[in-house]
N, C-alpha and C positions, 0 to 999 in steps of 0.2 A: 504494500500500500504506500507507505511513506517512511521516511527514516527518522522523523522526530515527532513524537506524540506530545500533545498539549493536554492541559487540564481545563475543562470547561465547566461552568456552573450556570444552571438555569434556575432562577429563583423568582420571588415576588408573589403577590396575592392574586395575580391574574391566571386565567386558564391557559394551558398550552405548553407547560414545561415538559411533561412526559411526551406529549405529542411532538414537540420539537425534537426531543431525543430520538424518538422513533423515526422521524423524518431523516435525521442524521444517520441512523442505522440503515435505513432503506438506501440512502445514497452510498454509504460505505459498502453495503452488500453488492450494489450494482457494479462496483469496481473490484469485486472478488475478495473483499475483506471478511474476516471472521469477526462476528459481533456477538457479545454476550451481554444480556441485561439481567441485573439482579434487582428484583423489586422488593423493597423493604416495606413492611406494614400493609401489604396488599395480599389478599387471599381469594379475591373474586376472579371469575374467569373473564378477564378483560379481552376485548377484541384483538389486541396485539398478540395474545397467547395463541389464538386460533390462526392468525395470519402467519406467525412464526413457523407453524407446522408446514407451511407451503413455501417458505423462503429459505433456500439453502444458505447457510452461513449465519443465520440468526438463531440464537438459543436464549430462552428466557427462563429464569428460575425465580420462584416466589418464596419469600421468607416473611410471611405474615398471615394473619387470619382475616376473614371478612367480618371483623368486629371493630367497634370503636375502641381506640386506645385512650385511656385517661392520662392526659399529660401530667397531672399532679401525682398520680399513683398508678403507673403502668404495671400490668400484671407480669409475673415472672415469665409466663409463656411468651409474652411479647418481647421481653428482653432476651430470652433464650433464642428465639427465632432470629432476631436482629444480629445476635452474636454469630449464629450459624451462617447467615448471609455474609457477614464480614469475613469470617474464616474462608468461605467459598471464594470471595473476592481476592483474598490474600493468596490462595492456592492458584487461582487463575493467573495472577501476576507472576507468582514464583515460576510457574511452568509455561509462561508466555502462551496461554491458550487462545488468545484472541488479539485482534488489532485494535478494536474499539470495545471498551468496557463501560457500560452504563450502570451507574449506581442510582437507580430510580427511588426517589423519596429518601435518599440518604440524609439530606439536609433536615428533614422532619424527624428522622430517627435520632439524629444528633440533638436537635432541639428538645425532643421528648425525653432525652437521657437514655435511650435504648442503645446508642452507640456513644463512645467517648470521642470527643473532638480530637484529642491528642493522638488516639489510635488511627483515626482517619487521616490526619495530617501526616503522620509517620508513614502510613501505607502509601500515600501519594508521593511523598518525597523519595520513596524507594521503588517506585514503579519502574518497569522497563522503559528505557528512553524512547523506544519507538511506539509505545502503546498510548493511544488516545483514551482519556477518561472523561466521562460526563457525569456530573452529580446533579440531580434534580431535587426540587422541593422548596417549599416556603421557608422563610426565616434562615437562610444560609448564614452561617457564622462569619463574622467579620474576618477572622483569621483565615478561613477557607477562601473567602473572596480575595483576600490580599495575596494568597499564594497562587491562585488560579491565573491562567493565561487569558481566559475569556470569561466574562461574567455578563449574563443577560438577565434583566429583570422584567418579568411579565407584570404589567400594571393593569389591574382591573378598573375599567371605566364604567362598564355596564355588564350585567350578567343575568341570564334567564332565571336564576334562583331568586333574584329580587322580586320576580313576578310569580313565585311559587311554582315554576316549571321544574318538574322532577328530572333526575338524570335520565338521559336517553341512550338506549343501547345503540352501539355503533358510532355515537357522537361523543358521549361523556365517559363511556367505559366499554 
């Protein structure tokens, strides 16, 4: 693919962070790249899981439940799942298993205390030089944004939820 991988962060309160990462995955796969997405705090069968089954080069692993996580008091199972996802990411990096690694909702997992910021920063500082890494999710830590090469903030201006429009299959999940 390329010889120098960067760290990208997609954050902010607007819709489109995971969608942008999936768009980047689609583009990378089109050039023959191997892409792995690790989804933290997600256990639902999102549309991207179904699509990945038809796209050579893209693998998605979920480390979460389809349950609400209490930010003030996360359950042990949620912490354990996040830790498993982190360990999977570390192994992927150690064995150079992909060209693009997406850590979907990692920013939220850090914000909720499911992952330690220092662990994630250390992982990124020791990533293979040629591996691109994208971290998505609201409330990205300032330290993470400072070390990233690219930071994009999605800003919510207007959202259908404000009009009580529920999540729509194929659009929102």
